[in-house]
N, C-alpha and C positions, 0 to 999 in steps of 0.2 A: 658892692665891693667898695671899700673905702679908698678914696683917692690918695690917702696919706701912705698906703702901701707902696705905691710907685715912687712917691716922693721919698720914702725911706730908703729906697733902692739907689735912686739917683742923686738926691739932694735937691733942694729947692731951686738953687740958681741954675743947674744944668738940666734938670728934668722937666720943669713945668714948660718951657718953651717946646721941647721936643714932643711932650704929650699933646700940646695944643696943635702941633702942625702934623704929626704922624700918629693918628689914632690907631692905625693897624700895626704899629710896631711892637705892641705888647701881646702876651697871651694870658688867658685866664681859664682857670678850671678849679671848681670846688672850693673856693676861698683863696687860691693861689693866684698871684698875679706876677708876670715876669716881662722882662724886657732886656735888650742889650744894655750893657753897663757903659755909659758914656765915658770917653777919656780912658778906657781900659787899654793898657798896652797890649794884651793878649786878646783883645776883642771878644771878651767872654760875655755871658748873659747871666742874670741874677733873677731869682723869684723870691717872693715873700708871702707869708702868711700871718694874718693877725694874731697876736699873742697877748696874754696878760702881761703888761709891763712893756710892751713895744711891739716889733714884728720880728719873726723868726725868718732868717735869709739863708738860701742855698745859692751857690755860685758855681759856674762850670765854664771851662773855655775849651777851645779846639785841641789844645795839647793834652788833654786828659785830666787836668787839674780839677779837683773838687774841693770846695771849702763850705763851711757853714758860718753864720754870723748873726748879729743882732743889729737892729736898726730902729730908728724913730725920727719923726719929722721934728721932735724937740730936742733931738742930740746936738750937741755942739763939740764935735770931735775935731782933733788936729789931723788931717789927712797925712798918712805916711808914719804916724807915731805908733810904735810897738806897744802891745798890750797883751794881758793874760785873761783867760776866761776858763770855765769849767762847764761840762755838759753831761747830762744824763738821759739815756733813752729808755722809756718805760722804767722799770725796776732794776736796771742794770748798774754796773758800777760806774763812778764818775770818771770822765776822761778829762785830762787837762789839755787846754788849748793855748796855742800862741798865734798872735796875728797882728794885724795893723789895721788902722782906720783907712778904709778904702775912699770914703767921701766924709763929709762933715756929719752925714747922717747914718753912716753905716761902718761896722767893723767886721772883717772877715777873719776866720781862724782855721788852722790845721792842727792836728792832734800832736802832743808831745810824747805822751807815754802809751802809744798804741802799740799792739803787737806787730812784729815785722810783717809787712805785706797786708795789713788791715787797712780798711777804707771806711769812711764815714757814710758814703753814699747808700750802701746796703742797709745800714741802720736807719737812716731817714726813710728809705723806701719800705722797710718792713715794720717799723715801730708805730705805736699808736699815739705816743706823746713824746715831747721833749721838754726838759727844763735847762735853763742856762743862767749862770750868774757871771756878771760882767760889770767891773767898776762900781761896785755897790748896788747894782740893779739885778732884780730877779725876774726872769722870763719863763712862762710856761705857754706851750702851744700844742694844739691837737695836730696831728699829721694826716688827717683825712685827705684822700686822694693823692697823697704823695707819690705813689708809684707812676701814675700816668703823668703827673705834673713833672716829675724828673725827666720822663722821656720827652716832653714838650721842652724842657730846660736844654737837654742835649741837643735836640734838633735845632733850638735857637742858636746854640754856641757853635754847632758845626755847619749851619747852612751857609752855602758860598754866597758871595755878593753877586748882584747882577753883573753880567759881562757887559763891558762898554760896547756901544754900537761901534761896527767897523764902518769905513767910508771908501767910496770908490775913488778913481783918480781925480774927479771934479769935486770931491768933498762932499758927495752926497751920502746920507746914511744908507747903509745896506739894508735890504729887506730880508725877510726869512728868519730863521733861528738866530742868526748871528747878531741880529739887530737888537741887542739888550736882553736877550732871553737868559733865563737862569740855567745853570748846569743840570744834567739829569740828577736825580735824587741819590745821595749817598749819606744822608743825615742818620740813617739806621746804623751805620759802623760803629762798633764798640771794641775797645781793646779786650782781648780774650774771646772774642766772636769766633765760632767756628768758621775755618776758611772756606769750607765747601758751602756753607749757608751763606756766607757773605758774597762768595762768587755768584751763586745763584740769584740772589737778591739783586745784585749789581746788574747782571745780565737782563733781569726782568725789569729793572729800572731804565734800561736804555742804553747802558754802557756796553761797549764791545771790547773784547780782548784784542791786543795789538799782534798777537801771534796765535797761529791755529794750534788746537789741542792735539795731543798724540804723544806717545812715549818717545823720549829723544833725550839725549845727553846734553850737557851744557856746551860741549864742542865735540867735534868728530874725534873719535878715539879716546875720549875722556869720560868715562861712566860718571853719572851724577845721581845717585839713588834717590836723594830727597827730590830733585827735579822731576825724576821719572815717576816718583809716588805721587807728586802733585798732579802731574799731566794725566796719570792714570785715573784720577778722581774727576777729570774733565777741567782741571784749572791750568790755564796756559801760562805757567810761570816763566819768566825770562831768565832768572838765574837763581842759584842756591848756593850759600857760602857758610862756612863756619860750623861750629859744634856748640849747642844744637844748631841745626841748619836754619838760615835765615834766607827766606825767599822772597823775590820781587815779582809782583804781577802788575802788568801795566794795562790800563783801560783807556779809551777815548769815547767821547759822546758826539752827537750830531752837531753840537755848538762849537766844536773846536777845543773843548776842555780836555785835559788829561788827568788821570787819576792813578797814582802809583801806590799799590798797597804792599806792605811788608808782612809776611806770615812767618811764624816760628814753630818749629817742630817737625818731626818726619811722620810719626805714626798718627798723630792727631794735631795737625797744624791750627794754630790759633792766630788771629789777626793782632799784630804788634802795634803797627801804626800805619799812617796813610799820609799822602801829600797831593793836595789839589793844585793843578796848574791851569789857570785860565789862559786863553789863547794870548792875551796881551801881557802875561807874566811868564816869560819862558823859563825862568828859574824856579818858579812854582812858589805856592803859598802853603806852608805846613799846616795840615789839619791834625796831625799828631806829629811829635818830634821824630823826623827821619833819621834815627841815630843808630841804625843797625851797624 
């Protein structure tokens, strides 16, 4: 694996010290290398694969954003400057992209002329190759192993930070799970994931629902068919509102963390977003925009 891949993601000034000090902070799979993106306001992760003409980059963060880009340790970009590019997956039509230089060594893009509701991520996952043009440069990359690498990227982007150790009245660090342990796993959650499947996997991972299952209405004397339908599936939702119904399911784990999942739909509910609340952050840290 070429070290320049990680440098292209982060930039020499910010990445080299981090790599030297935190060897385990990045992931590798079949030519892909990824890591948290330093100084990113959305705390996202990026991964890169060697390409002819530079490196091909994919970026994801916990809000569900996904971007592609180009990078190179010989780039001299102006961070924050807007730019235009074009991309072709396999033999498909060209897609016009707009974006900004995320670092001196990398620019990230989103599509301009994409069909409504379309996403770049499935194309990266299913295509064999990609070609990009950017600022007079031509890049071509193979996408071998991109499906699993994308799952690793999403896990990187949605992984919770370690919970800070608590202390007793004398200032001594607490023992047991509360002392700096990570939360129970929820990195597999995806927007559009079947709510029943998500609930089952969360329970298997160690999360516990905060309300017992069973058919019940939102409040006595006020029938709530979407809430009853979810509870009939074994999902202990706390509330359902709106049309289409948007329902909240609350979980907690053994480390004191809370997880609030929002599912949309009555007959076939899907995960819309989720919010992770460490015990030392009572207002929560959004893992997907909680904007229901």
